[in-house]
C-alpha positions in Angstrom: -1.8 -2.6 -125.6 -3.1 -1.5 -122.2 -5.0 -4.8 -121.9 -1.9 -6.8 -122.8 0.1 -4.8 -120.3 -2.4 -5.7 -117.6 -2.4 -9.4 -118.6 1.4 -9.4 -118.4 1.4 -7.8 -115.0 -1.1 -10.4 -113.8 1.0 -13.2 -115.3 4.1 -11.8 -113.5 2.2 -11.6 -110.2 1.2 -15.3 -110.6 4.8 -16.2 -111.3 5.9 -14.5 -108.1 3.3 -16.3 -106.0 4.1 -19.7 -107.6 7.8 -19.0 -106.9 7.0 -17.9 -103.3 5.1 -21.1 -102.7 8.1 -23.2 -103.8 10.6 -21.2 -101.8 8.5 -21.1 -98.7 7.9 -24.8 -98.9 11.6 -25.6 -99.4 13.2 -23.1 -96.9 10.4 -22.1 -94.6 8.9 -18.6 -94.6 11.4 -17.0 -92.2 14.5 -18.2 -94.1 13.1 -17.3 -97.5 14.3 -13.9 -98.9 12.7 -11.8 -101.6 15.8 -12.3 -103.6 15.3 -16.1 -103.6 11.7 -15.6 -104.7 12.8 -13.3 -107.5 15.4 -15.9 -108.6 12.9 -18.7 -108.7 10.3 -16.6 -110.5 12.9 -15.3 -113.0 12.1 -11.7 -112.3 13.9 -8.8 -110.6 13.4 -7.7 -107.0 12.0 -4.5 -108.4 9.2 -6.6 -110.1 8.3 -8.1 -106.7 8.1 -4.6 -105.1 5.9 -3.5 -107.9 3.3 -6.0 -106.8 4.0 -6.5 -103.1 5.2 -4.3 -100.2 7.2 -7.0 -98.4 7.5 -10.7 -97.8 4.5 -10.7 -95.4 2.4 -9.2 -98.2 3.5 -12.0 -100.6 2.6 -14.6 -98.1 -0.8 -13.1 -97.5 -1.5 -12.9 -101.2 -0.5 -16.6 -101.6 -3.1 -17.5 -98.9 -5.8 -15.4 -100.4 -5.2 -17.1 -103.8 -5.6 -20.5 -102.0 -8.9 -19.6 -100.4 -10.4 -17.6 -103.3 -12.3 -20.6 -104.8 -14.1 -21.2 -101.5 -15.2 -17.6 -101.0 -18.5 -17.9 -102.9 -19.5 -21.0 -100.9 -18.5 -19.2 -97.6 -20.6 -16.2 -98.6 -23.6 -18.4 -99.3 -23.6 -19.7 -95.7 -23.4 -16.1 -94.5 -26.3 -14.9 -96.5 -29.6 -14.4 -94.5 -31.5 -15.5 -97.6 -29.7 -18.9 -97.9 -32.3 -21.6 -97.2 -29.7 -24.2 -96.0 -26.8 -22.4 -94.3 -25.7 -25.4 -92.3 -25.6 -27.4 -95.6 -23.3 -24.8 -97.1 -21.0 -25.0 -94.0 -20.9 -28.8 -94.4 -20.2 -28.5 -98.2 -17.4 -26.0 -97.4 -15.8 -28.3 -94.8 -15.9 -31.3 -97.1 -14.5 -29.4 -100.0 -11.7 -27.9 -97.8 -10.6 -31.3 -96.4 -10.8 -32.9 -99.9 -8.8 -30.2 -101.6 -6.0 -30.4 -99.0 -5.9 -34.2 -99.3 -6.1 -34.3 -103.1 -4.7 -31.1 -104.6 -0.9 -30.8 -104.3 -0.8 -27.0 -104.5 -3.5 -26.7 -101.7 -1.6 -29.2 -99.6 1.7 -27.5 -100.0 0.3 -24.1 -99.1 -1.4 -25.4 -96.0 1.7 -27.2 -95.0 3.6 -23.9 -95.2 0.9 -22.2 -93.2 0.8 -24.8 -90.4 4.3 -26.1 -90.2 6.8 -23.8 -92.1 5.7 -20.4 -90.9 7.7 -18.8 -88.1 6.6 -15.5 -86.6 10.0 -13.8 -86.3 10.5 -10.1 -85.7 11.0 -9.7 -89.4 7.5 -11.0 -90.0 5.8 -8.9 -87.4 3.3 -7.7 -90.0 2.6 -11.3 -90.9 1.7 -12.3 -87.3 -0.8 -9.4 -87.1 -2.3 -10.3 -90.5 -2.7 -13.9 -89.4 -4.3 -12.7 -86.1 -6.7 -10.5 -88.1 -7.5 -13.4 -90.5 -8.3 -15.7 -87.6 -10.6 -13.2 -85.9 -12.4 -12.5 -89.3 -12.8 -16.2 -89.8 -14.4 -16.6 -86.4 -16.8 -13.8 -87.2 -17.8 -15.3 -90.6 -18.3 -18.7 -89.1 -20.5 -17.2 -86.4 -22.6 -15.4 -89.0 -23.2 -18.8 -90.8 -24.0 -20.5 -87.5 -26.4 -17.7 -86.5 -28.2 -18.1 -89.8 -28.4 -21.9 -89.2 -30.0 -21.1 -85.8 -32.5 -18.8 -87.4 -33.4 -21.5 -89.9 -34.0 -24.1 -87.1 -31.0 -26.2 -88.1 -29.1 -25.6 -84.8 -30.4 -25.2 -81.2 -32.0 -21.8 -80.5 -29.8 -21.4 -77.4 -26.5 -22.2 -79.2 -23.7 -20.0 -78.0 -22.7 -19.1 -81.6 -19.4 -17.4 -80.6 -18.2 -20.4 -78.6 -19.4 -22.7 -81.3 -17.6 -20.7 -84.0 -14.3 -20.9 -82.0 -14.7 -24.7 -81.5 -15.5 -25.2 -85.2 -12.5 -23.1 -86.3 -10.2 -25.0 -83.9 -11.5 -28.4 -85.1 -10.7 -27.4 -88.8 -7.2 -26.2 -87.9 -6.6 -29.3 -85.7 -7.6 -31.8 -88.4 -5.5 -30.1 -91.0 -2.4 -29.6 -88.8 -2.5 -33.3 -87.6 -3.0 -34.7 -91.1 -0.3 -32.5 -92.7 2.2 -33.6 -90.0 1.2 -37.3 -90.1 -0.7 -38.0 -93.3 -0.4 -41.7 -92.8 -2.5 -41.5 -89.6 -5.8 -41.3 -91.4 -7.1 -40.9 -95.0 -8.3 -37.3 -94.9 -9.9 -37.4 -98.4 -11.9 -40.5 -97.6 -12.9 -39.2 -94.2 -13.8 -35.7 -95.3 -17.6 -36.2 -95.0 -17.4 -38.0 -91.7 -15.1 -35.3 -90.3 -17.6 -32.6 -91.4 -20.5 -34.5 -89.9 -18.6 -35.1 -86.6 -18.1 -31.4 -85.9 -21.7 -30.6 -87.0 -23.0 -33.2 -84.6 -21.0 -31.5 -81.9 -22.7 -28.2 -82.7 -26.1 -29.8 -82.6 -25.8 -32.0 -79.5 -23.1 -30.6 -77.1 -24.7 -29.2 -73.9 -21.5 -27.2 -73.3 -22.2 -25.1 -76.4 -25.5 -23.9 -75.1 -25.8 -20.3 -74.0 
């Protein structure tokens, strides 16, 4: 019975996140209320508060669910024992670009993140969470790049912090542009070339040397 109760709770949580994705995509994050999410999910507002503290918490959980399948690959690049950290970074980039291009749920969630998320006063917590997420992402990228330097895959004098910021900005820029104007280039078909382009920048740009 306890196991069934846990399964039901998890099912309800997934319903809420699915509903939030639909509501955020249709109305934008700022204009979506918890009542609207509850209505779409077919649950009470109390059920939402059982799982989440506020709308920012719902949004963060939606993003974490999106990125969860990529976590193991990201961790591999961060491991000092990984023999091919740069290869893992490339694999992560190709998979990310391909998923956004080919998986409707991934595309919708990223479109919400890049183009339908307004940092209003009501969402003050969300802005801070996104800032924290961005800094953590820079740190994790830098760890992977430092591992690649140690393995001789990138120049020994690479400024890994500057390189991590540039790589992060490249990823965000490619996704934001394609989601706004998907007809401008075929992201799925170009995923490998996009990944190789930014890795060439890390290997060859004099401006990224320490």
